N, C-alpha and C positions, 0 to 999 in steps of 0.2 A: 118214435124219434123222427122218422121220415115225414110223418104227418105234421109234426110240430114245425119242422123246417119248411115244409111246403106252405103251411099257414103263414109263417113269418115272411117268406118270400112273396106270397100273394098280397099280404098287407102292404109291403114296401112298394110293390108294383102299382097297387091301387092308389097309394098315397102320391107316388111320383106322377101318375096319370092325372090325378086330381089337381096336383100342384101345377102341372103344365097347362091344364085347361083354365084354371082360375087365375093364374098370374097375369095373363094378358087382359082378362076381364077386369081385374082389380086395377091394373095400370090405366085402362081406358076410363074407368070410373074416377080415379084420382085426378087424371089430367083434365077431364071435362069438368069436374067439380071445382078444380082450382084454376080455371082459365082466367086470364087477366081481363079487366074491363075493355070494351071495344074502343073507347075513345079516351084520349088524354084530357085532363082538366085544362081549361083555357085561361091563360093569363089575360085579364081585361084591362087593368089600369093600376096606377098608384095614385092615391089621393091623400089629402090632408098632410102634404109634405111641409115640414116646418124645421127650422133650425132650433134645436132645443138647448144647445150649449155650445159656446165657443171657448176654447181653452188654448191660448197661444196660437199655434198655427193649425190647430185641428178644430173641426166643427162636427157636431153630432146631428145628423138628420134623422127625424122620425117621420113615419108615415104609415099608411095602411095599403097593403097589396090586396087587390081584389081578383078573385078567380071564379070560374064557373065549373061545376061538375056535371057534364052532360050524360053521365051514366046513371042507371037505375039501381046502383049499389053504393053502399057506404064505403068510403076510403078513409085512410088516416094519413095526414100530412106529417112527415117526420123531419124534413130538413129543407131550408131555403138557402141557396147559394147563387146569388145573382150579382154580377158586376154592374156598377153604376157609372155611366159617363154623362158629363154635362158638356154640351157644345163640342162633342167629339173627343174630349179628354177624359180618360178614366180617372175617377176621383175616389173610388172606394168599392167595397164589396159588402153586400148584405149576406152575412154568413151566420145563421143561427139554427139551432136545433129546437124543434117544437113537437108537440104531440096534440094535434088538433083533429077532432072527428069531423068529417065532411059528409054532410047529408046528400042523398041522391037527388039529382036534378035540381041543384040549388046553387045560389051564389054564396061565397064565403069570403071573409077577409082575414088577413093575417097582419098583425102589427109588426112592422119591421124597423130596424135601426141600422144606420150606416155611418161610419166615421170617415171623414175625408180630410185631406190636407188642403188648406185654403190656398197655399202657394201653387198647387197643381192647376187651379182654375185661374189664378191671378188675384192678388190681394185686392186691388182697386175694383176689379170687375165683381168680385165676390161681395165686397161691402156695398157697392151700388146695387147689386142684384138683391141682396137681403133687405136693404133699407128701402129701395125704390120698388121692389116687387117686380123687377124685370123678368120677362119670360125667357126661359132657356130651353134648349132642346135636350131632353133626357133620353138615354137609351139604357135599357135593362137587358142584360144578356147573361144567361147561366142556366140553372136548372132547379127544379124542386124534386124532392124524393118523397114518394108516397108508399104506402103498403096497402095491399088488398088481401085479406085472409093470410097475412104473414108473408106474402110474396112482394118483393120490392119492385117499384116502378119508378123510373127516372124520366121526368118530363122536361124537355128543353123549353127555355123561355128566351124569346127575342122580341122586344117590344120597344117602340119609340113613341114619344109624345112631347108636347110642349108643357112645361110646368112653370109655376111662379112660386118661388120660395117666399115664405113669410117669417 
């Protein structure tokens, strides 16, 4: 009986020692294996902006947002949430969920839609801008959400450019 108890106590001690030794090692392997990419994707531009539909006081803008993945790993784009301002006035938000695979060290584009209230920009200015193709200063500010091996990454976006609506 004493021998049986001694054997069980010995096994428990060995198991506890093994657990204490391998837990930190397992933690280190998991953390280094699941580290986030070193660089955030870069927002480059929005192109092919067009007014696709006007309904009363609202207009639907469509375009393509271009990014660059500077990492040597694949990422997955999950969400785009970017506020759009024209000539300093906020006109709408691009808010859409997507599931786009992003290849390493590559450019990628995401089709985006934004609805805005024409009266926010000014009805006359909007009509002249759309018809005449007048250039306007656009600002995009918000974030995109990505995942890498299931880990979420939130990338800020803050970009300005001159655009011409068509």
